[in-house]
C-alpha positions in Angstrom: -141.6 13.1 -114.9 -141.9 9.3 -115.1 -144.6 7.7 -113.0 -142.9 5.9 -110.0 -145.3 6.7 -107.1 -148.2 4.6 -108.4 -145.9 1.7 -109.0 -144.5 2.1 -105.5 -148.0 1.9 -104.1 -148.6 -1.4 -105.9 -145.2 -2.8 -104.8 -146.1 -2.2 -101.1 -149.2 -4.5 -101.6 -147.3 -7.3 -103.3 -147.4 -10.8 -101.8 -145.1 -13.7 -102.6 -146.7 -16.5 -104.6 -145.6 -20.0 -105.2 -146.9 -22.7 -107.5 -148.2 -25.6 -105.4 -150.3 -27.1 -108.2 -149.1 -27.9 -111.8 -151.1 -27.0 -114.9 -152.5 -30.4 -115.6 -154.0 -30.9 -112.2 -155.3 -27.3 -112.2 -156.9 -27.6 -115.7 -158.5 -31.0 -114.9 -159.8 -29.7 -111.6 -161.2 -26.5 -113.0 -162.9 -28.3 -115.9 -164.4 -30.9 -113.6 -162.4 -33.7 -115.0 -160.9 -34.6 -111.7 -161.3 -33.7 -108.0 -158.5 -35.2 -105.9 -157.6 -32.2 -103.7 -159.1 -28.8 -103.1 -157.5 -25.6 -104.3 -157.2 -22.5 -102.0 -155.5 -19.1 -102.6 -155.2 -15.5 -101.7 -156.3 -13.8 -105.0 -155.2 -10.2 -104.5 -153.6 -9.6 -101.1 -154.1 -6.7 -98.6 -155.5 -3.3 -99.0 -153.3 -0.2 -98.4 -152.5 0.1 -94.7 -153.2 -3.5 -93.6 -149.5 -4.6 -93.6 -148.8 -1.6 -91.3 -151.6 -2.7 -89.0 -150.3 -6.3 -88.9 -146.7 -5.1 -88.1 -148.1 -3.5 -84.9 -149.9 -6.8 -84.1 -146.6 -8.7 -84.3 -146.7 -10.1 -87.8 -143.6 -12.0 -89.0 -142.0 -11.2 -92.3 -143.5 -14.3 -93.8 -147.0 -13.2 -92.7 -146.5 -9.8 -94.2 -145.6 -11.2 -97.6 -148.0 -14.2 -97.1 -145.4 -16.8 -97.7 -146.0 -18.1 -94.2 -149.5 -19.3 -95.1 -150.5 -22.5 -96.7 -152.1 -22.4 -100.1 -152.8 -24.7 -103.1 -152.8 -22.9 -106.3 -151.4 -22.9 -109.9 -149.4 -20.1 -111.4 -150.5 -18.3 -114.6 -147.8 -17.9 -117.2 -148.7 -14.9 -119.3 -147.5 -14.8 -122.9 -145.9 -11.4 -123.6 -148.2 -10.3 -126.4 -150.5 -7.2 -126.5 -154.0 -7.4 -127.9 -155.2 -4.0 -126.6 -154.1 -0.4 -126.7 -150.6 0.2 -127.9 -148.5 3.4 -128.1 -149.9 6.8 -127.2 -148.7 9.4 -124.8 -145.8 9.0 -122.4 -147.2 8.6 -118.9 -146.4 11.4 -116.5 -147.3 12.8 -113.1 -149.0 16.2 -113.5 -149.6 17.0 -109.8 -149.0 15.3 -106.5 -150.2 16.2 -103.0 -150.4 14.4 -99.7 -153.9 13.3 -100.7 -153.7 12.4 -104.4 -151.8 12.0 -107.6 -153.0 13.4 -110.9 -151.3 11.8 -113.9 -151.7 11.6 -117.6 -151.9 8.1 -119.0 -151.0 6.7 -122.4 -154.5 7.3 -123.7 -154.0 11.0 -122.9 -156.5 10.9 -120.0 -156.0 12.8 -116.8 -156.2 10.3 -114.0 -156.6 10.8 -110.3 -155.4 8.4 -107.5 -156.6 9.0 -104.0 -153.6 7.7 -102.0 -155.3 6.7 -98.8 -158.2 4.8 -100.4 -157.2 3.4 -103.8 -154.7 1.4 -105.6 -155.8 2.3 -109.1 -156.3 5.8 -110.6 -159.6 6.8 -112.0 -160.1 8.8 -115.3 -161.2 12.4 -115.1 -161.9 12.5 -118.8 -162.2 10.2 -121.8 -161.0 10.5 -125.4 -164.0 9.1 -127.3 -167.4 10.7 -127.6 -168.4 9.8 -131.1 -167.2 8.1 -134.3 -164.8 10.9 -135.3 -163.1 10.7 -131.9 -162.8 6.9 -132.2 -161.2 7.2 -135.7 -158.5 9.4 -134.3 -157.4 6.7 -131.8 -158.4 3.6 -133.7 -154.8 3.1 -134.8 -153.8 2.2 -131.2 -155.9 -1.0 -131.5 -155.0 -2.1 -135.0 -152.6 -4.9 -135.7 -148.8 -4.5 -135.9 -145.8 -6.6 -135.3 -145.1 -4.5 -132.2 -147.7 -6.5 -130.4 -145.3 -9.4 -130.1 -142.9 -9.0 -127.2 -139.3 -10.0 -127.7 -139.0 -13.8 -127.1 -142.7 -14.3 -126.7 -142.6 -17.9 -128.1 -139.6 -18.8 -125.9 -141.4 -17.4 -122.8 -144.6 -19.4 -123.6 -142.6 -22.6 -124.0 -140.8 -22.0 -120.7 -144.2 -21.5 -119.0 -145.3 -24.8 -120.4 -142.2 -26.6 -119.3 -142.4 -25.1 -115.8 -146.0 -26.4 -115.3 -147.6 -22.9 -115.4 -151.0 -22.3 -116.9 -150.2 -20.7 -120.3 -152.5 -17.7 -120.4 -153.3 -15.0 -123.0 -155.5 -11.9 -122.6 -157.9 -9.9 -124.5 -159.4 -6.5 -123.6 -162.8 -6.5 -122.0 -165.8 -6.3 -124.2 -167.3 -3.8 -121.7 -164.2 -2.6 -120.0 -162.2 -1.4 -123.0 -165.0 0.7 -124.6 -165.6 2.0 -121.0 -161.9 3.1 -120.8 -162.4 5.1 -124.0 -165.9 6.5 -123.3 -166.6 6.3 -119.6 -169.4 4.2 -118.1 -172.2 6.7 -118.9 -170.9 7.3 -122.4 -170.8 3.6 -123.2 -174.2 2.8 -121.8 -175.8 5.6 -123.8 -173.8 4.6 -126.9 -175.4 1.1 -126.8 -178.7 2.8 -127.7 -177.6 6.0 -129.6 -174.4 5.0 -131.3 -174.4 1.2 -131.6 -172.3 1.3 -134.7 -169.5 3.0 -132.7 -169.5 0.3 -130.1 -169.6 -2.4 -132.7 -166.6 -0.9 -134.6 -164.5 -0.6 -131.4 -165.1 -4.3 -130.6 -164.7 -5.4 -134.2 -161.3 -3.6 -134.4 -160.1 -5.1 -131.1 -161.4 -8.5 -132.1 -159.6 -8.4 -135.5 -156.3 -7.6 -133.7 -156.8 -10.3 -131.0 -157.6 -12.9 -133.7 -154.4 -12.1 -135.6 -152.2 -12.1 -132.5 -153.6 -15.1 -130.8 -153.9 -17.1 -134.1 -150.1 -16.9 -134.3 -149.6 -17.6 -130.6 -151.9 -20.6 -130.5 -150.5 -22.0 -133.7 -147.0 -22.0 -132.1 -147.7 -23.0 -128.5 -150.6 -24.6 -126.8 -152.7 -22.0 -124.8 -154.4 -23.2 -121.7 -156.4 -20.1 -120.7 -158.0 -17.0 -122.2 -158.4 -14.2 -119.7 -160.6 -11.1 -119.9 -161.0 -8.2 -117.4 -164.4 -6.6 -117.2 -165.2 -5.1 -113.8 -168.6 -4.2 -115.1 -170.9 -4.6 -112.0 -171.7 -3.1 -108.7 -173.8 -4.3 -105.8 -177.1 -3.6 -107.6 -176.0 -5.5 -110.8 -174.1 -5.2 -114.0 -173.9 -2.0 -116.1 -174.7 -3.9 -119.3 -177.6 -6.4 -119.3 -178.1 -9.7 -121.1 -179.3 -7.9 -124.3 -176.1 -5.8 -124.5 -173.9 -8.8 -123.7 -175.6 -10.8 -126.5 -175.6 -8.0 -129.1 -172.1 -6.4 -128.5 -169.9 -8.6 -126.3 -170.8 -12.2 -127.3 -169.7 -11.9 -131.0 -166.3 -10.5 -129.9 -165.8 -13.1 -127.3 -166.9 -16.0 -129.5 -164.6 -15.1 -132.4 -161.5 -15.4 -130.2 -162.7 -18.2 -127.9 -164.0 -20.5 -130.6 -160.6 -20.4 -132.3 -158.7 -21.1 -129.2 -161.0 -23.7 -127.9 -160.7 -25.6 -131.2 -157.0 -25.6 -130.6 -157.2 -27.0 -127.1 -157.7 -24.0 -124.8 -159.7 -25.2 -121.8 -160.5 -22.1 -119.7 -162.1 -18.8 -120.5 -161.7 -16.7 -117.4 -163.5 -13.4 -116.6 -162.6 -11.0 -113.8 -165.5 -8.9 -112.7 -166.4 -7.5 -109.3 -170.0 -6.9 -108.3 -173.3 -8.8 -108.8 -173.0 -10.6 -112.1 -176.0 -12.9 -111.6 -178.2 -11.3 -114.2 -175.6 -11.9 -117.0 -174.2 -15.2 -116.1 -176.3 -17.1 -118.7 -175.4 -14.6 -121.4 -171.7 -14.9 -120.6 -171.9 -18.7 -120.5 -173.3 -18.4 -124.0 -170.4 -16.2 -124.9 -167.9 -18.9 -123.9 -167.0 -17.9 -120.3 -166.5 -21.0 -118.0 -164.6 -19.4 -115.1 -165.6 -16.3 -113.2 -164.1 -14.5 -110.2 -163.9 -13.0 -107.5 -167.6 -13.8 -106.8 -168.2 -11.1 -104.1 -170.7 -12.2 -101.4 -171.3 -8.5 -100.3 -172.6 -7.9 -103.9 -174.9 -10.9 -103.9 -172.6 -13.6 -105.4 -173.2 -16.8 -103.5 -171.0 -19.6 -104.8 -173.1 -22.3 -103.2 -176.2 -21.1 -105.0 -174.4 -20.4 -108.3 -173.0 -23.9 -108.2 -176.5 -25.3 -107.6 -177.8 -23.3 -110.5 -175.1 -23.9 -113.1 -173.3 -27.0 -112.0 -170.3 -27.9 -114.1 -170.9 -25.2 -116.6 -169.1 -22.6 -114.5 -166.0 -22.8 -112.4 -165.0 -19.9 -110.1 -162.3 -18.5 -107.8 -162.8 -16.6 -104.6 -166.3 -16.5 -103.1 -165.4 -16.3 -99.4 -166.6 -13.1 -97.8 -163.6 -10.8 -97.1 -165.6 -8.8 -94.6 -166.4 -11.8 -92.4 -162.8 -12.2 -91.3 -163.0 -8.8 -89.5 -165.9 -10.2 -87.4 -166.1 -12.9 -84.7 -164.5 -16.3 -85.0 -168.0 -17.9 -84.9 -169.0 -15.9 -88.0 -165.8 -17.0 -89.7 -166.6 -20.6 -89.0 -170.2 -20.2 -90.2 -169.0 -18.7 -93.5 -166.4 -21.4 -94.1 -168.7 -24.3 -93.1 -171.3 -23.0 -95.5 -169.0 -22.4 -98.5 -166.2 -25.0 -98.2 -167.9 -28.4 -98.0 -170.0 -28.1 -101.2 -167.0 -26.7 -103.1 -164.7 -29.5 -102.0 -167.4 -32.1 -103.0 -168.0 -30.5 -106.4 -164.6 -29.2 -107.4 -164.1 -26.5 -110.0 -163.5 -23.8 -107.4 -160.3 -22.2 -106.1 -161.5 -21.1 -102.7 -160.3 -17.8 -101.4 -161.3 -14.3 -100.2 -163.4 -12.4 -102.8 -161.0 -9.4 -103.1 -158.3 -7.6 -101.2 -158.2 -8.1 -97.4 -159.8 -5.1 -95.9 -158.2 -2.8 -93.3 -159.2 -3.6 -89.8 -158.8 -7.3 -90.3 -157.0 -8.5 -87.2 -153.9 -10.7 -87.9 -155.2 -13.2 -85.4 -158.5 -13.5 -87.3 -156.6 -14.1 -90.6 -154.5 -16.8 -88.9 -157.7 -18.4 -87.6 -159.3 -18.2 -91.0 -156.4 -20.0 -92.6 -156.3 -22.6 -89.9 -160.0 -23.3 -89.9 -160.3 -23.3 -93.7 -157.7 -26.0 -93.9 -159.2 -27.9 -91.1 -162.5 -28.0 -93.0 -160.9 -28.8 -96.3 -158.9 -31.7 -94.9 -161.9 -33.0 -93.0 -164.1 -33.0 -96.2 -161.3 -34.4 -98.4 -160.6 -37.3 -96.0 -164.2 -37.9 -94.7 
């Protein structure tokens, strides 16, 4: 049975996005070369159930797909090449109830999605416990011509001509081994099987270098993107020592090549409290982080005071505040927006999906007040 239900869940959360800012303005703004007008976005959109709540509160079609709201953002143009896992099992649904879906993914893992609370399934098992297990699946990360999507070069040039930010991706230095081993397995392996972790990242790095060398030789790349999601409220699951020993060499191989060819942004997506590892990731080449979750201790005002122009970011506005009073919304925006407008290098926005229980009227007020403050600061 082909997986359709999970895709349907994501489709219900989709929002319409437009490109209000071209790549040159975006790249100059995010690298602190210019600061003419602030940038503002909705990064992820709503959580499951919020659109239904807003329908009951009188939302218009444009409010439900977010096209009715005013943003200033660039559009990423992803180059259709693959630097991660390739091949494997055909994905299938194994079991579905009213509460959950159990599926098998291309890595052969059984995955469980809780329908009412999640948009991504979580693994129930992992394929790699030791070097022997890794050698059985290593082929899925090795280089082959299959990694280049049909018409990849044409697509990249079309992104460039359309003013999109030409973007390529690599697997996470923490996230990809975690997908293979699980969080506990990976964290133990840092100490008990370091050669295994090194070989995983060396293999992924070799492939990423071969793929992105060809891409960047043919078309200018603006942004390198990596997904990590390696932290919770109490901090990251890998510390500065592990970042320096395992992740930095992998990142720097790819980033140094692309940077030398003109790539300007190295963007990392990680939820949670990343404060403890920001210096280590700056040393690894990262210069843009998001979504900067306040509830996890990420304060963009303090981060900017600490790191200045070394680090740009996106997000940073507390998504939970817009469920509270309008006075609290104003306080949050007055604290965050003025210093970001003055310093630049920040696409302001909520720090993750809009939570259930957010009144539509509060979101309207949030949008109105955010622009009121941005316009005031820009023209003041």
